[in-house]
DSSP file (Angstrom, degrees, kcal/mol; ACC not computed):
  #  RESIDUE AA STRUCTURE BP1 BP2  ACC     N-H-->O    O-->H-N    N-H-->O    O-->H-N    TCO  KAPPA ALPHA  PHI   PSI    X-CA   Y-CA   Z-CA
    1    1 A L              0   0    0      0, 0.0    40,-2.1     0, 0.0     2,-0.3   0.000 360.0 360.0 360.0 112.7    2.9    5.9   -3.6
    2    2 A V  E     +a   41   0A   0     38,-0.2     2,-0.3    40,-0.0    40,-0.2  -0.818 360.0 170.7-119.3 156.1   -0.7    5.2   -4.7
    3    3 A I  E     -a   42   0A   0     38,-2.2    40,-2.8    -2,-0.3     2,-0.3  -0.969  23.0-130.2-153.7 158.2   -3.9    4.6   -2.9
    4    4 A S  E  >  -a   43   0A   0     -2,-0.3     4,-2.5    38,-0.2     3,-0.2  -0.737  30.0-110.1-110.0 164.5   -7.6    4.3   -3.8
    5    5 A A  H  > S+     0   0    0     38,-0.5     4,-2.4    -2,-0.3     5,-0.2   0.859 119.4  57.8 -59.8 -35.0  -10.6    6.0   -2.3
    6    6 A A  H  > S+     0   0    0      2,-0.2     4,-1.7     1,-0.2    -1,-0.2   0.897 108.3  44.7 -63.1 -40.6  -11.6    2.6   -0.9
    7    7 A I  H  > S+     0   0    0      2,-0.2     4,-2.5    -3,-0.2    -2,-0.2   0.898 111.4  53.1 -71.5 -40.0   -8.3    2.3    1.0
    8    8 A L  H  X S+     0   0    0     -4,-2.5     4,-2.6     1,-0.2    -2,-0.2   0.912 108.9  50.2 -58.9 -42.0   -8.5    5.9    2.2
    9    9 A A  H  X S+     0   0    0     -4,-2.4     4,-2.6     1,-0.2    -1,-0.2   0.892 109.5  51.0 -63.8 -39.3  -12.0    5.2    3.5
   10   10 A E  H  X S+     0   0    0     -4,-1.7     4,-2.4     2,-0.2    -2,-0.2   0.906 110.6  48.5 -64.9 -41.4  -10.7    2.1    5.3
   11   11 A I  H  X S+     0   0    0     -4,-2.5     4,-2.7     2,-0.2    -2,-0.2   0.937 111.9  49.4 -62.4 -46.2   -7.9    4.1    6.9
   12   12 A E  H  X S+     0   0    0     -4,-2.6     4,-0.9     1,-0.2    -2,-0.2   0.913 112.3  47.7 -60.7 -43.5  -10.3    6.8    8.0
   13   13 A N  H  < S+     0   0    0     -4,-2.6     3,-0.4     1,-0.2     4,-0.3   0.887 111.8  50.9 -63.9 -39.6  -12.6    4.2    9.5
   14   14 A T  H >< S+     0   0    0     -4,-2.4     3,-1.7     1,-0.2     6,-0.4   0.922 107.3  51.8 -65.2 -44.2   -9.8    2.4   11.3
   15   15 A L  H 3< S+     0   0    0     -4,-2.7    -1,-0.2     1,-0.3    -2,-0.2   0.707 104.7  59.4 -66.1 -17.9   -8.5    5.7   12.8
   16   16 A D  T 3< S+     0   0    0     -4,-0.9    -1,-0.3    -3,-0.4    -2,-0.2   0.490  83.1 108.6 -87.7  -4.1  -12.0    6.3   14.1
   17   17 A K  S X> S-     0   0    0     -3,-1.7     4,-2.4    -4,-0.3     3,-0.7  -0.378  84.1-110.6 -74.8 153.4  -12.0    3.1   16.2
   18   18 A P  H 3> S+     0   0    0      0, 0.0     4,-2.3     0, 0.0     5,-0.2   0.813 113.1  65.3 -53.4 -34.9  -11.9    3.2   20.0
   19   19 A F  H 34 S+     0   0    0      1,-0.2     4,-0.5     2,-0.2    -4,-0.1   0.937 112.4  32.7 -54.3 -49.3   -8.3    1.7   20.0
   20   20 A F  H X> S+     0   0    0     -3,-0.7     4,-2.0    -6,-0.4     3,-1.0   0.881 115.4  57.3 -77.0 -39.1   -6.9    4.7   18.2
   21   21 A R  H 3< S+     0   0    0     -4,-2.4    -2,-0.2     1,-0.3    -1,-0.2   0.819 106.2  52.0 -61.8 -30.3   -9.3    7.3   19.8
   22   22 A A  T 3< S+     0   0    0     -4,-2.3    -1,-0.3    -5,-0.2    -2,-0.2   0.697 116.9  38.7 -77.2 -18.8   -8.1    6.1   23.2
   23   23 A R  T <4 S+     0   0    0     -3,-1.0     2,-0.3    -4,-0.5    -2,-0.2   0.635 118.3  36.5-108.0 -18.6   -4.4    6.6   22.3
   24   24 A R  S  < S-     0   0    0     -4,-2.0    -1,-0.1    -5,-0.1     2,-0.1  -0.962  80.1-109.0-136.9 152.1   -4.4    9.8   20.2
   25   25 A S     >  -     0   0    0     -2,-0.3     4,-2.5     1,-0.1     5,-0.2  -0.355  33.1-113.4 -72.7 159.7   -6.2   13.1   20.2
   26   26 A E  H  > S+     0   0    0      1,-0.2     4,-2.7     2,-0.2     5,-0.2   0.904 120.5  52.1 -59.6 -40.7   -8.7   13.8   17.5
   27   27 A A  H  > S+     0   0    0      1,-0.2     4,-2.3     2,-0.2    -1,-0.2   0.895 109.2  49.9 -63.3 -39.3   -6.4   16.5   16.2
   28   28 A G  H  > S+     0   0    0      2,-0.2     4,-2.1     1,-0.2    -2,-0.2   0.903 112.4  46.3 -65.8 -41.6   -3.5   14.1   16.1
   29   29 A L  H  X S+     0   0    0     -4,-2.5     4,-2.4     2,-0.2    -2,-0.2   0.901 112.7  50.2 -67.7 -40.5   -5.6   11.5   14.2
   30   30 A D  H  X S+     0   0    0     -4,-2.7     4,-2.5    -5,-0.2    -2,-0.2   0.900 111.0  49.8 -62.7 -40.0   -6.8   14.2   11.8
   31   31 A A  H  X S+     0   0    0     -4,-2.3     4,-2.2     2,-0.2    -2,-0.2   0.888 109.5  51.4 -65.9 -39.3   -3.2   15.3   11.2
   32   32 A A  H  X S+     0   0    0     -4,-2.1     4,-1.8     2,-0.2    -2,-0.2   0.927 111.9  46.3 -63.5 -44.5   -2.1   11.8   10.6
   33   33 A F  H  X S+     0   0    0     -4,-2.4     4,-2.3     1,-0.2    -2,-0.2   0.917 112.0  50.8 -64.1 -42.7   -4.8   11.3    8.0
   34   34 A A  H  X S+     0   0    0     -4,-2.5     4,-1.8     1,-0.2    -1,-0.2   0.875 107.6  53.9 -62.4 -37.4   -4.0   14.6    6.4
   35   35 A A  H  X S+     0   0    0     -4,-2.2     4,-1.0     2,-0.2    -1,-0.2   0.887 108.3  49.7 -64.9 -38.5   -0.4   13.7    6.2
   36   36 A I  H >X S+     0   0    0     -4,-1.8     3,-0.9     1,-0.2     4,-0.8   0.952 109.4  51.1 -62.7 -48.9   -1.2   10.5    4.4
   37   37 A V  H 3< S+     0   0    0     -4,-2.3     3,-0.5     1,-0.3    -1,-0.2   0.839 106.3  56.6 -59.1 -34.5   -3.4   12.3    1.9
   38   38 A Q  H 3< S+     0   0    0     -4,-1.8    -1,-0.3     1,-0.2    -2,-0.2   0.793 111.3  40.6 -69.0 -28.3   -0.6   14.8    1.1
   39   39 A V  H << S+     0   0    0     -4,-1.0     2,-0.3    -3,-0.9    -1,-0.2   0.459 103.2  76.9-104.4  -0.1    1.9   12.1    0.1
   40   40 A V     <  -     0   0    0     -4,-0.8     2,-0.5    -3,-0.5   -38,-0.2  -0.694  67.4-134.5-109.3 161.3   -0.2    9.7   -1.9
   41   41 A T  E     -a    2   0A   0    -40,-2.1   -38,-2.2    -2,-0.3     2,-0.5  -0.975  24.4-139.6-108.8 121.8   -1.7    9.7   -5.4
   42   42 A V  E     -a    3   0A   0     -2,-0.5     2,-0.3   -40,-0.2   -38,-0.2  -0.707  22.1-165.7 -84.7 125.9   -5.3    8.6   -5.4
   43   43 A V  E     -a    4   0A   0    -40,-2.8   -38,-0.5    -2,-0.5     2,-0.3  -0.848  20.2-117.7-112.7 148.2   -6.1    6.3   -8.3
   44   44 A D        -     0   0    0     -2,-0.3     2,-1.1   -40,-0.1     3,-0.2  -0.596  31.0-115.7 -77.5 142.4   -9.5    5.2   -9.7
   45   45 A L        +     0   0    0     -2,-0.3    19,-0.1     1,-0.2     3,-0.1  -0.701  49.3 157.0 -81.4 101.6  -10.2    1.5   -9.5
   46   46 A I        +     0   0    0     -2,-1.1     2,-0.4    17,-0.3    -1,-0.2   0.541  61.9  56.1-101.7 -10.5  -10.4    0.7  -13.2
   47   47 A T  S    S-     0   0    0     16,-0.3     2,-0.6    -3,-0.2    20,-0.2  -0.988  72.7-149.3-123.9 129.5   -9.6   -3.0  -12.7
   48   48 A N        -     0   0    0     -2,-0.4     2,-0.5    18,-0.1    12,-0.1  -0.871  11.1-166.3 -99.6 123.8  -11.5   -5.3  -10.4
   49   49 A V        +     0   0    0     -2,-0.6     2,-0.4    10,-0.3    14,-0.2  -0.925  12.4 174.1-108.5 132.0   -9.6   -8.1   -8.8
   50   50 A S        +     0   0    0     -2,-0.5    -2,-0.0     1,-0.1     0, 0.0  -0.995  57.2   6.0-142.5 133.2  -11.6  -10.9   -7.1
   51   51 A G  S    S+     0   0    0     -2,-0.4    -1,-0.1     5,-0.1    -2,-0.0   0.627  93.9 102.5  78.5  13.6  -10.6  -14.2   -5.5
   52   52 A V        +     0   0    0      4,-0.1     2,-0.1     3,-0.1    -1,-0.0   0.886  66.5  64.0 -93.6 -48.8   -6.8  -13.7   -5.8
   53   53 A A  S    S-     0   0    0      2,-0.1     6,-0.1     3,-0.1    27,-0.1  -0.360  84.9-122.0 -75.3 156.4   -5.9  -12.7   -2.2
   54   54 A T  S    S+     0   0    0     25,-0.2    -1,-0.1     1,-0.1    26,-0.1   0.887 106.0  48.0 -64.1 -39.6   -6.3  -15.1    0.7
   55   55 A H  S >  S-     0   0    0      1,-0.1     3,-2.3     0, 0.0     4,-0.4  -0.912  83.7-140.2-103.3 125.6   -8.6  -12.5    2.4
   56   56 A P  G >  S+     0   0    0      0, 0.0     3,-1.5     0, 0.0     4,-0.4   0.814 100.6  63.5 -54.8 -32.3  -11.3  -11.1    0.1
   57   57 A E  G >  S+     0   0    0      1,-0.3     3,-0.5     2,-0.2     4,-0.3   0.702  94.9  62.0 -67.9 -16.6  -10.8   -7.6    1.6
   58   58 A D  G X> S+     0   0    0     -3,-2.3     4,-1.7     1,-0.2     3,-0.6   0.619  81.4  80.8 -82.9 -12.0   -7.2   -7.6    0.3
   59   59 A D  H <> S+     0   0    0     -3,-1.5     4,-2.9    -4,-0.4   -10,-0.3   0.844  86.2  58.8 -61.4 -31.8   -8.5   -7.8   -3.3
   60   60 A V  H <> S+     0   0    0     -3,-0.5     4,-2.1    -4,-0.4    -1,-0.2   0.828 101.9  54.8 -66.2 -29.7   -9.1   -4.1   -3.2
   61   61 A I  H <> S+     0   0    0     -3,-0.6     4,-2.1    -4,-0.3    -2,-0.2   0.938 111.4  43.5 -65.8 -46.2   -5.4   -3.6   -2.5
   62   62 A L  H  X S+     0   0    0     -4,-1.7     4,-2.9     2,-0.2     5,-0.3   0.898 111.1  55.0 -65.3 -40.2   -4.5   -5.7   -5.6
   63   63 A S  H  X S+     0   0    0     -4,-2.9     4,-2.7     1,-0.2   -16,-0.3   0.903 108.6  49.2 -58.5 -41.0   -7.2   -3.8   -7.6
   64   64 A T  H  X S+     0   0    0     -4,-2.1     4,-1.9     2,-0.2    -1,-0.2   0.930 112.0  47.5 -64.1 -45.7   -5.5   -0.5   -6.6
   65   65 A A  H  X>S+     0   0    0     -4,-2.1     5,-1.8     2,-0.2     4,-1.0   0.921 115.3  44.6 -62.9 -45.1   -2.0   -1.8   -7.6
   66   66 A V  H ><5S+     0   0    0     -4,-2.9     3,-0.6     1,-0.2    -2,-0.2   0.927 112.6  51.6 -66.0 -44.5   -3.2   -3.1  -11.0
   67   67 A S  H 3<5S+     0   0    0     -4,-2.7    -1,-0.2    -5,-0.3    -2,-0.2   0.846 112.4  47.0 -61.2 -33.7   -5.3    0.1  -11.7
   68   68 A A  H 3<5S-     0   0    0     -4,-1.9    -1,-0.2    -5,-0.2    -2,-0.2   0.647 105.3-130.0 -83.0 -15.7   -2.2    2.2  -10.9
   69   69 A G  T <<5 +     0   0    0     -4,-1.0    -3,-0.2    -3,-0.6    -2,-0.1   0.864  45.5 169.3  70.3  35.5    0.1    0.1  -13.1
   70   70 A V      < -     0   0    0     -5,-1.8    -1,-0.1     1,-0.1     3,-0.1  -0.313  38.7-144.3 -78.7 163.4    2.7   -0.2  -10.3
   71   71 A D  S    S+     0   0    0      1,-0.2    19,-2.6    18,-0.1     2,-0.4   0.741  83.3  32.9 -92.8 -30.3    5.7   -2.6  -10.4
   72   72 A F  E     -b   90   0B   0     17,-0.2     2,-0.6    -7,-0.1    -1,-0.2  -0.973  56.1-159.2-132.6 141.8    5.7   -3.3   -6.7
   73   73 A L  E     -b   91   0B   0     17,-2.8    19,-2.3    -2,-0.4     2,-0.6  -0.979  21.3-156.3-114.8 114.0    3.1   -3.7   -4.0
   74   74 A V  E     +b   92   0B   0     -2,-0.6     2,-0.3    17,-0.2    19,-0.2  -0.816  25.7 156.5 -97.7 121.7    4.8   -3.2   -0.6
   75   75 A T        -     0   0    0     17,-2.7    -2,-0.1    -2,-0.6     6,-0.0  -0.999  45.8-151.8-147.2 145.7    3.0   -4.9    2.3
   76   76 A G        +     0   0    0     -2,-0.3     2,-0.8    17,-0.2    17,-0.1   0.457  69.4 111.6 -89.5  -3.3    3.7   -6.2    5.7
   77   77 A D     >  -     0   0    0      1,-0.2     4,-2.4     2,-0.1     5,-0.2  -0.619  54.7-162.1 -76.4 107.0    0.8   -8.6    5.3
   78   78 A K  H  > S+     0   0    0     -2,-0.8     4,-1.2     1,-0.2    -1,-0.2   0.856  88.4  53.2 -61.4 -37.1    2.5  -12.1    5.1
   79   79 A M  H  4 S+     0   0    0      1,-0.2     4,-0.3     2,-0.2     3,-0.3   0.910 110.8  46.3 -66.0 -40.9   -0.6  -13.7    3.6
   80   80 A L  H >4 S+     0   0    0      1,-0.2     3,-1.6     2,-0.2     4,-0.4   0.876 106.7  58.9 -69.1 -36.1   -0.8  -11.1    0.9
   81   81 A Q  H >< S+     0   0    0     -4,-2.4     3,-1.6     1,-0.3    -1,-0.2   0.810  92.0  70.7 -60.1 -28.8    3.0  -11.5    0.2
   82   82 A Q  T 3< S+     0   0    0     -4,-1.2    -1,-0.3    -3,-0.3    -2,-0.2   0.695  80.0  73.4 -65.5 -17.8    2.3  -15.2   -0.5
   83   83 A V  T <  S-     0   0    0     -3,-1.6     2,-2.1    -4,-0.3    -1,-0.3   0.869  81.8-169.5 -60.6 -33.9    0.6  -14.2   -3.7
   84   84 A G    <   +     0   0    0     -3,-1.6     7,-2.4    -4,-0.4     2,-0.3  -0.427  57.3   0.1  82.0 -67.8    4.2  -13.5   -4.9
   85   85 A A  E     -C   90   0B   0     -2,-2.1     2,-0.3     5,-0.2     5,-0.2  -0.988  59.1-171.1-152.9 150.3    3.3  -11.7   -8.1
   86   86 A Y  E >  S-C   89   0B   0      3,-2.3     3,-1.9    -2,-0.3    -2,-0.1  -0.933  74.0 -19.0-149.4 122.1    0.1  -10.7   -9.9
   87   87 A Q  T 3  S-     0   0    0     -2,-0.3     3,-0.1     1,-0.3    -1,-0.0   0.866 130.3 -46.6  48.2  44.3   -0.2   -9.3  -13.4
   88   88 A G  T 3  S+     0   0    0      1,-0.2     2,-0.5     0, 0.0    -1,-0.3   0.511 112.3 122.1  82.0   5.0    3.5   -8.3  -13.4
   89   89 A I  E <   - C   0  86B   0     -3,-1.9    -3,-2.3   -17,-0.1     2,-0.5  -0.891  55.0-142.9-103.1 125.7    3.3   -6.7   -9.9
   90   90 A Y  E     -bC  72  85B   0    -19,-2.6   -17,-2.8    -2,-0.5     2,-0.7  -0.764   6.3-147.7 -89.0 127.9    5.7   -8.1   -7.3
   91   91 A L  E     +b   73   0B   0     -7,-2.4     2,-0.3    -2,-0.5   -17,-0.2  -0.860  33.9 164.3 -96.3 113.4    4.3   -8.3   -3.8
   92   92 A V  E     -b   74   0B   0    -19,-2.3   -17,-2.7    -2,-0.7   -10,-0.0  -0.861  38.5-108.3-132.1 159.9    7.1   -7.7   -1.4
   93   93 A S     >  -     0   0    0     -2,-0.3     4,-2.4   -19,-0.2     5,-0.2  -0.390  41.0-105.4 -76.6 163.0    7.8   -6.9    2.2
   94   94 A P  H  > S+     0   0    0      0, 0.0     4,-2.3     0, 0.0     5,-0.2   0.896 123.5  52.3 -56.4 -39.2    9.2   -3.5    3.1
   95   95 A R  H  > S+     0   0    0      2,-0.2     4,-2.1     1,-0.2     5,-0.1   0.921 109.0  48.7 -63.6 -44.4   12.6   -5.0    3.7
   96   96 A E  H  > S+     0   0    0      1,-0.2     4,-2.0     2,-0.2    -1,-0.2   0.894 111.4  50.3 -63.0 -39.1   12.6   -6.7    0.3
   97   97 A F  H  X S+     0   0    0     -4,-2.4     4,-2.6     2,-0.2    -1,-0.2   0.902 107.9  52.3 -67.1 -39.8   11.6   -3.4   -1.3
   98   98 A L  H  X S+     0   0    0     -4,-2.3     4,-2.7     1,-0.2    -1,-0.2   0.902 108.0  52.4 -60.7 -40.4   14.4   -1.6    0.5
   99   99 A D  H  X S+     0   0    0     -4,-2.1     4,-2.5     2,-0.2    -2,-0.2   0.900 109.0  50.0 -61.1 -40.9   16.8   -4.2   -0.9
  100  100 A V  H  X S+     0   0    0     -4,-2.0     4,-2.4     2,-0.2    -2,-0.2   0.929 111.8  48.0 -62.6 -45.7   15.5   -3.6   -4.4
  101  101 A L  H  X S+     0   0    0     -4,-2.6     4,-2.4     1,-0.2    -2,-0.2   0.909 112.6  48.2 -62.3 -42.6   15.9    0.2   -4.0
  102  102 A E  H  X S+     0   0    0     -4,-2.7     4,-2.3     2,-0.2    -1,-0.2   0.907 111.7  49.1 -66.0 -41.2   19.5   -0.3   -2.6
  103  103 A A  H  X S+     0   0    0     -4,-2.5     4,-1.9     2,-0.2    -2,-0.2   0.895 112.0  49.5 -64.0 -39.5   20.4   -2.6   -5.5
  104  104 A N  H  X S+     0   0    0     -4,-2.4     4,-1.3     2,-0.2    -2,-0.2   0.906 109.9  50.8 -65.1 -41.4   19.0   -0.1   -8.0
  105  105 A A  H  X S+     0   0    0     -4,-2.4     4,-1.0     1,-0.2     3,-0.3   0.904 110.0  50.2 -63.6 -41.1   20.9    2.7   -6.4
  106  106 A R  H  < S+     0   0    0     -4,-2.3     3,-0.4     1,-0.2    -1,-0.2   0.881 109.4  50.7 -65.0 -37.0   24.2    0.7   -6.5
  107  107 A S  H  < S+     0   0    0     -4,-1.9    -1,-0.2     1,-0.2    -2,-0.2   0.745 110.0  51.0 -73.7 -21.0   23.6   -0.1  -10.2
  108  108 A Q  H  < S+     0   0    0     -4,-1.3    -1,-0.2    -3,-0.3    -2,-0.2   0.640  88.9  96.1 -86.6 -17.1   23.1    3.6  -10.9
  109  109 A T  S  < S-     0   0    0     -4,-1.0     2,-0.1    -3,-0.4    -4,-0.0  -0.632  80.5-122.8 -79.7 124.0   26.3    4.7   -9.2
  110  110 A P        -     0   0    0      0, 0.0     2,-0.2     0, 0.0    -2,-0.1  -0.411  26.3-125.2 -64.8 137.4   29.2    5.2  -11.6
  111  111 A S              0   0    0      1,-0.1     0, 0.0    -2,-0.1     0, 0.0  -0.554 360.0 360.0 -84.1 151.7   32.2    3.1  -10.7
  112  112 A S              0   0    0     -2,-0.2    -1,-0.1     0, 0.0     0, 0.0   0.454 360.0 360.0 -85.5 360.0   35.6    4.7  -10.3
């Protein structure tokens, strides 16, 4: 699970918006952000992607994936999923990724 500083900043800014502040305590939002930071690996953006995603703000998501050298970019964003694949990275929905994981687990299980 990888993330870039740019994406972390976007998450932090989003959690600071009135929508979330009205629904969760500051301590709860801080705890949520801290939980994210604990489970991710922050990668430096060494590759700049521009003009690939339908929405320009999604190019940083692709830049993060390429910079990290991942095989899959898992996203619920239907427009971003339409990219399909980019530089060997498959853009898939969470459901599709779960299917990949389950198929991999079945292929790793010894048959009787």
